[in-house]
C-alpha positions in Angstrom: 10.1 16.3 7.4 6.9 17.2 9.1 6.2 15.9 12.6 2.4 15.5 13.2 0.6 14.2 16.2 -2.0 11.9 14.8 -3.2 9.8 17.7 -5.9 7.9 15.8 -3.9 7.2 12.6 -1.2 5.1 14.5 -2.0 1.4 14.7 -2.5 0.0 18.2 0.8 -1.1 19.8 2.9 1.5 17.9 3.9 5.0 18.8 4.7 6.4 15.4 5.1 5.9 11.7 7.0 7.5 8.8 5.2 8.2 5.5 7.4 10.5 3.5 7.6 13.4 4.1 5.6 13.0 7.4 6.4 11.5 10.7 3.2 10.7 12.5 3.4 10.3 16.3 0.7 9.1 18.7 1.9 11.2 21.6 2.9 14.8 21.7 5.9 14.1 23.9 7.5 11.9 21.2 8.0 15.0 19.1 10.9 15.9 21.4 12.2 12.3 21.8 15.5 12.4 19.8 16.0 8.7 19.6 12.4 8.1 18.5 12.6 10.9 15.9 15.9 9.6 14.6 14.4 6.1 14.2 11.7 7.6 12.0 14.1 9.8 10.0 16.0 6.6 9.1 12.8 5.2 7.7 12.3 8.5 5.7 15.7 8.0 4.2 15.0 4.4 3.3 11.7 5.4 1.7 13.5 8.0 -0.5 16.1 5.4 -1.6 13.4 3.1 -2.8 11.3 5.9 -4.3 8.6 5.7 -1.6 6.0 3.2 -3.0 8.5 0.3 -3.5 9.6 0.8 0.1 6.1 0.0 1.3 5.7 -3.0 -1.0 9.1 -4.4 0.1 8.2 -3.7 3.8 4.9 -5.6 3.5 6.4 -8.5 1.6 9.3 -8.8 4.0 6.9 -8.7 6.9 4.9 -11.6 5.3 8.1 -13.6 4.8 9.3 -13.0 8.4 5.8 -13.9 9.7 5.9 -17.2 7.9 9.5 -17.7 9.1 8.9 -16.9 12.8 5.1 -17.4 13.1 5.0 -14.4 15.4 3.9 -10.9 14.3 6.0 -8.9 16.8 9.1 -11.0 15.9 8.4 -10.6 12.2 8.1 -6.8 12.6 11.4 -6.5 14.5 13.2 -8.6 11.9 12.3 -6.6 8.8 15.5 -5.2 7.4 14.3 -1.6 7.6 13.4 -2.0 11.2 16.6 -3.8 12.1 18.7 -0.9 10.7 16.5 1.8 12.3 16.6 0.1 15.8 20.4 -0.6 15.5 21.2 3.0 14.6 18.5 5.1 16.3 20.8 6.2 19.1 23.5 7.4 16.7 22.4 11.0 16.0 25.1 11.4 13.3 24.2 8.2 11.5 22.2 9.8 8.7 25.1 12.2 7.9 27.5 9.3 7.2 25.0 6.6 6.0 25.7 4.9 2.7 22.9 4.2 0.2 20.9 1.1 0.7 22.5 0.4 4.1 19.4 -1.6 5.1 20.6 -4.4 2.8 23.2 -5.3 5.5 20.3 -6.1 7.9 18.4 -8.5 5.6 20.1 -11.6 7.0 17.6 -13.9 8.8 19.2 -13.9 12.3 16.4 -13.5 14.8 16.4 -10.4 17.0 
C-alpha cells in the first residue's frame, strides 16, 4: 500500500480513495489517522478479492441501484455493500487479520443506514 497526498484527485466531499495499490488522501494529516487508513485498507482488500477492475464495475452499478432505491446520492454511497463493510469495521484494527473472503456480501442487504 502506498499512501499519497493527492488533494486535487479526490472528489469534492471526500477525504480519500483507494485504487489498488494506492490510498489517495486529500489532507496530509489523514495519513496518520488510523481509522481512516484502516477504512481504505478494507477497500484495498475488497479490490484484490474482485481482481480490481470488477470491484469498480460492481461499485458503480451498486451505487446506481442504491441511487434509484433511495433517490439520494449520499445515502446511496453509504449503502454500497463495500462502504457498509468498511464503515462498520474501520475502528477494528485487527479486522483484516481475521476477515473472511468476500465478507462484503454480508452487507449487501438493502437496510438503509
